[in-house]
Every structure is written in structure tokens, then in C-alpha cells.
N, C-alpha and C positions, 0 to 999 in steps of 0.2 A: 291418757288416751292417745295423744299424738307423739308419744316418745319414740315409736317405731319410725316415724317420719324423720326425726332427728338422727336416729341411728342409720337409716338408709342414706341420708344426705352426707353424713360423716363417712360412711363406707365408700360412697362413690367418690368423695374427695380424695380418699386414700388411694383408690384405684386410679384416679386422675394423676396423682403424684407418682405412682408406679409407672404409668404410661410415660410421663415426662422424663423420669429417670432412664427408662429403657430407650427413649428417643435420644437422650443425651449420650448414652453409651454407644448407640448406633452411629450417631454423628461423629463421635470421636474415632470410632473404628473406620468410618468412611474417609474422614480427613487423613487419618494415619495411612490408610491404604492408598490414597491418592499421592501422599508424599513418598511412599515406598513403591511406586510403580516400577522403578528400575530393578527391584529385587523380586519382581513377580507378583506383588500384591496389587490391589486395585480398590476402587471405591465400592461401597455397598450398592448394588443395583437398586434403583428406585428410591434412593435415600430421601430425595426431596418430596416424593409422593407420600412416603411414610410419615415424614414430618408434617406435611399439610394435614393429613388425616388425623394423626395422633394429637396434634395441638388442638384441633377442633374438638375432638372427643374430650380431651383433658379440660378444656374451658367449660364445656357443657356439664362435665362432672364436678367441677369446682363451684360453679355459680350457686347451686342451691345451698351449699354449706356456707358460702360467703354471705349469702342473704340472711340465713338464720343467725349467723354470728354478728350481724350488723356491720359487715366489712365493706359494704359498698361506699363509694365516695359520696359525701354530702356537702352541701353548702350551708355552713352554720352561721353565716353573717347575721341573718335575721332570726333564724331558728332558736339560737341560744337565748334570745331576749323575749321569746314568746312565753305566755302562761302555759301551764301544763295541759289544759284542755285544748289549746290551739296546737301545741306540739302533737298531741294524740290525733287531732283531726288531720294535720298535714301528713303524718306518717300513714294513717289509715287510707286517705285519699290517694297518696302516691303509691302505696302498696296495691290498691285496687286497680290503679292505672297500669302498674307494672304487671299485675296478673293478666290484664287484658292483652298486653304486649306479649307475654309468655304464651298465652293461649293461641294468639295468631301465629307466633313463631312456631309453636308445636304443630299447629295445623298445616303450615306451609312446609315444614320439614317432612310431615307425613305425605303430603302431596308430592313433594320433590323425590322422596324415597320411592314412592310408587312409580313415578315417571322414569326415574333412573333404572329401576328394575325392569319396567316394561320394555324400554329401549336397549336393555343390556349394555349400558354404557360402562366402560372400564377405564382404568388409568392407562397411560401411554406405555410405560415400561413394564410394570408388573402385571398388567392386564387384570388387576384386582377390580371386582365390581364396585362401582362408586356407591351403589345403594347401601353397601355395608357400612360405610362411614355415616350416611344419613341415619341408618338404623341405630347405631351406637349413640349418635348425638340426640336422637329422638328419645332414648332412654333418659338421658340427662335432662332434656326439656320437660318430659312428663314429670320427673321427680321435682323439677323446679316449679311446675304448676301446682303440684301437691303441697310443696313447701309454702308457696304464697297463699294458698287457700288455708292451710293450717295456721300460719302466722296471723292472717286476717281474722280467722275465727277466734284466735287468742286475744287479739286486740279488741274485738267486739265483746269479749267476755263469754263467748259461746264454747270455749275450750280452754284448757290450761296447759301451760308449758310443762315440760318434764320436771320432775322433782330436782331441785338444786340448780335449775337453769334460770338465769336472768340475763337480759341483754346487756346490762351494765357490767356484769361480771364476765361476759363473753365478748367484749369488744365495743359494743354500741356507743351511743352518745354519752 
């Protein structure tokens, strides 16, 4: 039932990786251009603006997949000594709290995007509309909310994970 959510989260993580690779290549080209100014080359215009936007997008695209894989940092000092029912309770409560955080984050990204679009705010060098960055990040935030909802439904027994998927086999505790 929720396998499509896992596929979307995986796909956005791959897109986030492509964005980071592209940013890396652009930074290499920019630094090389700066080093070779004497032979007529130069830096990539607006390189720092592109890095700011691209890294934000990549992070929002990575987070849902990281969550589904159980890749977030945890403090296992007490957790590993708890009985199974207490572990499930801790995970469910923390996931519900994080879902609330993601919902507020998504809501604020939406409001910020509308505000940046209304005031036609742009970056300094490239004159790129800032609301574009908010819109891309909003996509990742919405996918993150859907992932938290799906995983919570799975933990409550109201949905099942995709065939062949288990948190233990995919990184978790």
C-alpha cells in the first residue's frame, strides 16, 4: 500500500545526490576559474548563491529517505536496555513529535514561499527568484510529512511496509 512512498523518497534522495554532484562540479569549475584568471578564465557567477540553494534542496530531498532507512542519529544509552514495548512507544511518540515539527516546517516553508514570491525577492548576483528555492524545498518537506505519516501508520499496525523491507535490514537499530 505504501510502497510508492518509499519509491518517491528513494527517488528524491537520488535527485538530491545528483544536485550535490552538480554543485561539486560547479565549485571545482569556479575555483579553477579563479585560479586561472590570468589566462582569461574566471569564477562561475553566483556560485555561492547556487551552493546555498542547492544544498538546501539536497537536504530536504535526503531527509525522507534517511528517516525511512532509520538513518537519523539516536541516543541508545537507555534505549537499548528497554523492553520491546517501551522501545516501540519511544519510537512512536518521537515520530509523532517529529511529524508535528515537519508539518510546522512545511507550513512555514509554504508561507515563506508565498511571501518571497509576492515581494519578488531575488538573489543578488543571479537575480534568481528566491521563492524557487522555497518551492523545491517544499517538495521535499511534503514528501517528508508523507513519510512520517506512512511510517507512523506502519508502527501502529494500520499499514504495512513494502515487501522485503525491514528497518533492521535497512540500517535501523
